[in-house]
KEMIPA-377412 format. One record per residue (C-alpha): residue number from 1; residue in one letter; x, y, z. Coordinates in nm, 2 decimals. Layout:
# residues N
<resi: NUM | resn: a | u: X | v: Y | w: Z>
...
END
This chain:
# residues 147
<resi: 1 | resn: m | u: 36.29 | v: 7.77 | w: 12.20>
<resi: 2 | resn: g | u: 36.64 | v: 7.83 | w: 12.27>
<resi: 3 | resn: v | u: 36.72 | v: 7.91 | w: 11.92>
<resi: 4 | resn: v | u: 36.43 | v: 8.12 | w: 11.92>
<resi: 5 | resn: a | u: 36.53 | v: 8.34 | w: 12.23>
<resi: 6 | resn: n | u: 36.90 | v: 8.34 | w: 12.14>
<resi: 7 | resn: a | u: 36.80 | v: 8.50 | w: 11.78>
<resi: 8 | resn: a | u: 36.59 | v: 8.74 | w: 11.92>
<resi: 9 | resn: l | u: 36.80 | v: 8.85 | w: 12.17>
<resi: 10 | resn: a | u: 37.11 | v: 8.90 | w: 11.93>
<resi: 11 | resn: a | u: 36.85 | v: 9.12 | w: 11.75>
<resi: 12 | resn: g | u: 36.82 | v: 9.32 | w: 12.05>
<resi: 13 | resn: a | u: 36.48 | v: 9.19 | w: 12.15>
<resi: 14 | resn: k | u: 36.35 | v: 9.17 | w: 12.51>
<resi: 15 | resn: v | u: 36.29 | v: 8.81 | w: 12.55>
<resi: 16 | resn: v | u: 36.09 | v: 8.70 | w: 12.89>
<resi: 17 | resn: g | u: 36.07 | v: 8.33 | w: 12.99>
<resi: 18 | resn: v | u: 35.78 | v: 8.15 | w: 13.19>
<resi: 19 | resn: i | u: 35.85 | v: 7.87 | w: 13.34>
<resi: 20 | resn: p | u: 35.69 | v: 7.62 | w: 13.62>
<resi: 21 | resn: r | u: 35.90 | v: 7.57 | w: 13.92>
<resi: 22 | resn: f | u: 35.92 | v: 7.18 | w: 13.87>
<resi: 23 | resn: l | u: 36.07 | v: 7.23 | w: 13.53>
<resi: 24 | resn: l | u: 36.33 | v: 7.47 | w: 13.65>
<resi: 25 | resn: q | u: 36.44 | v: 7.20 | w: 13.89>
<resi: 26 | resn: r | u: 36.45 | v: 6.94 | w: 13.61>
<resi: 27 | resn: e | u: 36.63 | v: 7.16 | w: 13.34>
<resi: 28 | resn: a | u: 36.84 | v: 7.47 | w: 13.34>
<resi: 29 | resn: g | u: 36.67 | v: 7.77 | w: 13.26>
<resi: 30 | resn: h | u: 36.79 | v: 8.00 | w: 12.98>
<resi: 31 | resn: p | u: 37.07 | v: 8.21 | w: 13.16>
<resi: 32 | resn: a | u: 37.07 | v: 8.49 | w: 12.92>
<resi: 33 | resn: l | u: 36.67 | v: 8.61 | w: 12.91>
<resi: 34 | resn: t | u: 36.58 | v: 8.94 | w: 12.97>
<resi: 35 | resn: e | u: 36.34 | v: 8.84 | w: 13.23>
<resi: 36 | resn: t | u: 36.26 | v: 8.49 | w: 13.36>
<resi: 37 | resn: v | u: 35.93 | v: 8.44 | w: 13.53>
<resi: 38 | resn: v | u: 35.91 | v: 8.14 | w: 13.75>
<resi: 39 | resn: v | u: 35.52 | v: 8.01 | w: 13.85>
<resi: 40 | resn: d | u: 35.39 | v: 7.71 | w: 14.02>
<resi: 41 | resn: t | u: 35.20 | v: 7.52 | w: 13.77>
<resi: 42 | resn: m | u: 35.17 | v: 7.47 | w: 13.37>
<resi: 43 | resn: h | u: 34.83 | v: 7.65 | w: 13.39>
<resi: 44 | resn: e | u: 34.99 | v: 7.97 | w: 13.54>
<resi: 45 | resn: r | u: 35.26 | v: 7.95 | w: 13.30>
<resi: 46 | resn: k | u: 35.02 | v: 7.93 | w: 13.00>
<resi: 47 | resn: l | u: 34.79 | v: 8.23 | w: 13.17>
<resi: 48 | resn: q | u: 35.11 | v: 8.44 | w: 13.21>
<resi: 49 | resn: m | u: 35.20 | v: 8.37 | w: 12.86>
<resi: 50 | resn: f | u: 34.85 | v: 8.45 | w: 12.73>
<resi: 51 | resn: e | u: 34.85 | v: 8.78 | w: 12.90>
<resi: 52 | resn: r | u: 35.20 | v: 8.91 | w: 12.80>
<resi: 53 | resn: s | u: 35.11 | v: 8.81 | w: 12.44>
<resi: 54 | resn: d | u: 34.99 | v: 9.02 | w: 12.15>
<resi: 55 | resn: a | u: 34.95 | v: 8.74 | w: 11.89>
<resi: 56 | resn: f | u: 35.03 | v: 8.39 | w: 11.88>
<resi: 57 | resn: v | u: 35.31 | v: 8.23 | w: 11.65>
<resi: 58 | resn: v | u: 35.30 | v: 7.84 | w: 11.60>
<resi: 59 | resn: l | u: 35.62 | v: 7.70 | w: 11.50>
<resi: 60 | resn: p | u: 35.70 | v: 7.33 | w: 11.47>
<resi: 61 | resn: g | u: 35.68 | v: 7.16 | w: 11.76>
<resi: 62 | resn: g | u: 35.54 | v: 6.87 | w: 11.98>
<resi: 63 | resn: i | u: 35.26 | v: 6.78 | w: 12.21>
<resi: 64 | resn: g | u: 35.33 | v: 7.08 | w: 12.42>
<resi: 65 | resn: t | u: 35.30 | v: 7.30 | w: 12.11>
<resi: 66 | resn: l | u: 34.96 | v: 7.15 | w: 12.00>
<resi: 67 | resn: e | u: 34.83 | v: 7.14 | w: 12.36>
<resi: 68 | resn: e | u: 34.92 | v: 7.55 | w: 12.36>
<resi: 69 | resn: f | u: 34.76 | v: 7.60 | w: 12.04>
<resi: 70 | resn: f | u: 34.42 | v: 7.44 | w: 12.08>
<resi: 71 | resn: e | u: 34.39 | v: 7.61 | w: 12.40>
<resi: 72 | resn: v | u: 34.44 | v: 7.98 | w: 12.27>
<resi: 73 | resn: l | u: 34.23 | v: 7.87 | w: 11.97>
<resi: 74 | resn: s | u: 33.94 | v: 7.71 | w: 12.21>
<resi: 75 | resn: w | u: 33.95 | v: 8.06 | w: 12.39>
<resi: 76 | resn: r | u: 33.94 | v: 8.24 | w: 12.06>
<resi: 77 | resn: t | u: 33.64 | v: 8.05 | w: 11.93>
<resi: 78 | resn: l | u: 33.47 | v: 8.10 | w: 12.28>
<resi: 79 | resn: g | u: 33.51 | v: 8.45 | w: 12.23>
<resi: 80 | resn: l | u: 33.78 | v: 8.52 | w: 12.51>
<resi: 81 | resn: h | u: 34.05 | v: 8.67 | w: 12.34>
<resi: 82 | resn: s | u: 34.05 | v: 8.86 | w: 11.96>
<resi: 83 | resn: k | u: 34.45 | v: 8.81 | w: 11.96>
<resi: 84 | resn: p | u: 34.58 | v: 8.69 | w: 11.60>
<resi: 85 | resn: i | u: 34.69 | v: 8.30 | w: 11.59>
<resi: 86 | resn: v | u: 34.95 | v: 8.24 | w: 11.30>
<resi: 87 | resn: i | u: 35.11 | v: 7.89 | w: 11.23>
<resi: 88 | resn: v | u: 35.43 | v: 7.90 | w: 11.05>
<resi: 89 | resn: d | u: 35.41 | v: 7.60 | w: 10.82>
<resi: 90 | resn: q | u: 35.76 | v: 7.55 | w: 10.63>
<resi: 91 | resn: g | u: 35.81 | v: 7.27 | w: 10.48>
<resi: 92 | resn: g | u: 35.47 | v: 7.17 | w: 10.51>
<resi: 93 | resn: y | u: 35.51 | v: 7.06 | w: 10.89>
<resi: 94 | resn: w | u: 35.16 | v: 7.17 | w: 10.97>
<resi: 95 | resn: e | u: 34.98 | v: 7.04 | w: 10.68>
<resi: 96 | resn: p | u: 34.79 | v: 6.75 | w: 10.87>
<resi: 97 | resn: l | u: 34.72 | v: 6.99 | w: 11.14>
<resi: 98 | resn: a | u: 34.56 | v: 7.23 | w: 10.86>
<resi: 99 | resn: a | u: 34.37 | v: 6.91 | w: 10.71>
<resi: 100 | resn: l | u: 34.25 | v: 6.81 | w: 11.08>
<resi: 101 | resn: l | u: 34.10 | v: 7.15 | w: 11.13>
<resi: 102 | resn: r | u: 33.92 | v: 7.13 | w: 10.78>
<resi: 103 | resn: g | u: 33.80 | v: 6.78 | w: 10.87>
<resi: 104 | resn: v | u: 33.67 | v: 6.91 | w: 11.20>
<resi: 105 | resn: v | u: 33.47 | v: 7.19 | w: 11.02>
<resi: 106 | resn: e | u: 33.34 | v: 6.95 | w: 10.74>
<resi: 107 | resn: g | u: 33.22 | v: 6.69 | w: 10.97>
<resi: 108 | resn: g | u: 33.01 | v: 6.95 | w: 11.15>
<resi: 109 | resn: f | u: 33.21 | v: 6.98 | w: 11.45>
<resi: 110 | resn: a | u: 33.29 | v: 7.35 | w: 11.43>
<resi: 111 | resn: e | u: 33.19 | v: 7.65 | w: 11.24>
<resi: 112 | resn: r | u: 33.35 | v: 7.75 | w: 10.91>
<resi: 113 | resn: t | u: 33.42 | v: 8.10 | w: 11.11>
<resi: 114 | resn: h | u: 33.66 | v: 7.94 | w: 11.33>
<resi: 115 | resn: l | u: 33.90 | v: 7.87 | w: 11.04>
<resi: 116 | resn: d | u: 33.92 | v: 8.22 | w: 11.01>
<resi: 117 | resn: h | u: 34.10 | v: 8.25 | w: 11.38>
<resi: 118 | resn: v | u: 34.38 | v: 8.08 | w: 11.26>
<resi: 119 | resn: a | u: 34.65 | v: 8.17 | w: 10.95>
<resi: 120 | resn: f | u: 34.90 | v: 7.96 | w: 10.81>
<resi: 121 | resn: v | u: 35.21 | v: 8.11 | w: 10.62>
<resi: 122 | resn: s | u: 35.47 | v: 7.91 | w: 10.48>
<resi: 123 | resn: d | u: 35.74 | v: 8.19 | w: 10.45>
<resi: 124 | resn: l | u: 35.86 | v: 8.37 | w: 10.79>
<resi: 125 | resn: a | u: 35.86 | v: 8.70 | w: 10.55>
<resi: 126 | resn: d | u: 35.48 | v: 8.69 | w: 10.55>
<resi: 127 | resn: l | u: 35.44 | v: 8.65 | w: 10.94>
<resi: 128 | resn: l | u: 35.42 | v: 8.99 | w: 11.06>
<resi: 129 | resn: p | u: 35.21 | v: 9.13 | w: 10.75>
<resi: 130 | resn: t | u: 34.96 | v: 8.82 | w: 10.83>
<resi: 131 | resn: i | u: 34.94 | v: 8.90 | w: 11.20>
<resi: 132 | resn: a | u: 34.87 | v: 9.28 | w: 11.13>
<resi: 133 | resn: a | u: 34.61 | v: 9.19 | w: 10.86>
<resi: 134 | resn: m | u: 34.43 | v: 8.97 | w: 11.09>
<resi: 135 | resn: p | u: 34.08 | v: 9.08 | w: 11.19>
<resi: 136 | resn: q | u: 34.06 | v: 9.16 | w: 11.57>
<resi: 137 | resn: a | u: 33.72 | v: 9.23 | w: 11.75>
<resi: 138 | resn: a | u: 33.65 | v: 9.59 | w: 11.82>
<resi: 139 | resn: g | u: 33.61 | v: 9.73 | w: 12.13>
<resi: 140 | resn: p | u: 33.83 | v: 9.65 | w: 12.46>
<resi: 141 | resn: e | u: 34.01 | v: 9.33 | w: 12.48>
<resi: 142 | resn: k | u: 33.81 | v: 9.04 | w: 12.62>
<resi: 143 | resn: m | u: 33.94 | v: 8.88 | w: 12.93>
<resi: 144 | resn: l | u: 33.97 | v: 8.51 | w: 13.04>
<resi: 145 | resn: d | u: 33.74 | v: 8.40 | w: 13.30>
<resi: 146 | resn: r | u: 33.95 | v: 8.30 | w: 13.60>
<resi: 147 | resn: v | u: 33.72 | v: 8.14 | w: 13.80>
END
């Protein structure tokens, strides 16, 4: 995440970091961010990131990346939001994930339309055009139920 943040900052972008207090105590936050939001829990972190996002871009990552991806995909399939979700699959890193998602649908555990909520791109040049082309629900943005 630091590499992405540094590249965005170097290009003149605003970069906001959201970090739970316990992680801030374990590891140093990025000192040059435009804004750092400190929250109490990982759940609050994800909600803050969701509320501040217009779309979700999944880069190669680990367990935390998968957990965050599946949460926003679950919320999308439940109709809680209509924000685009794009996975950057450079070098085929996420091909096993694509196969897993297809297998879930082929096994009858999810509707075929759920695959339409996620786009895979292999080239960063395709990222923004893909986000712009993804269908979004008409009408007011749906809000997550916070109860």
